[in-house]
C-alpha positions as CSV (number, residue, x, y, z in Angstrom):
1,M,-49.1,-4.6,-14.1
2,P,-51.6,-1.7,-14.5
3,T,-50.5,1.9,-14.4
4,A,-51.1,4.1,-11.4
5,T,-54.2,5.7,-13.0
6,P,-55.8,6.7,-9.7
7,L,-52.7,8.5,-8.6
8,K,-52.5,10.3,-12.0
9,R,-56.1,11.5,-11.5
10,R,-55.3,13.0,-8.1
11,G,-52.6,15.3,-9.6
12,P,-51.0,16.5,-12.7
13,P,-49.3,14.1,-15.2
14,E,-46.1,12.7,-13.8
15,S,-43.1,10.9,-15.3
16,P,-43.0,7.1,-15.1
17,S,-40.4,7.2,-12.3
18,Q,-42.5,9.6,-10.2
19,V,-45.6,7.4,-10.7
20,S,-43.6,4.3,-9.7
21,L,-42.4,6.1,-6.5
22,R,-45.9,7.2,-5.6
23,F,-47.3,3.8,-6.3
24,S,-44.7,2.1,-4.1
25,E,-45.2,4.6,-1.4
26,A,-48.9,4.3,-1.3
27,H,-48.8,0.5,-1.1
28,S,-46.1,0.6,1.5
29,R,-48.2,2.8,3.7
30,L,-51.2,0.5,3.3
31,S,-48.9,-2.5,3.8
32,V,-50.5,-4.0,0.7
33,K,-48.5,-5.6,-2.1
34,P,-50.9,-6.9,-4.8
35,F,-48.1,-7.1,-7.3
36,P,-44.8,-9.0,-7.0
């Protein structure tokens, strides 16, 4: 599972937990789940 690099580029470096939350949020809004 690749890291949320695009999300990191948009803002300052975040902790793994924050990145995971943003990653899940973004995909939830798009209704897309490319990863299990």
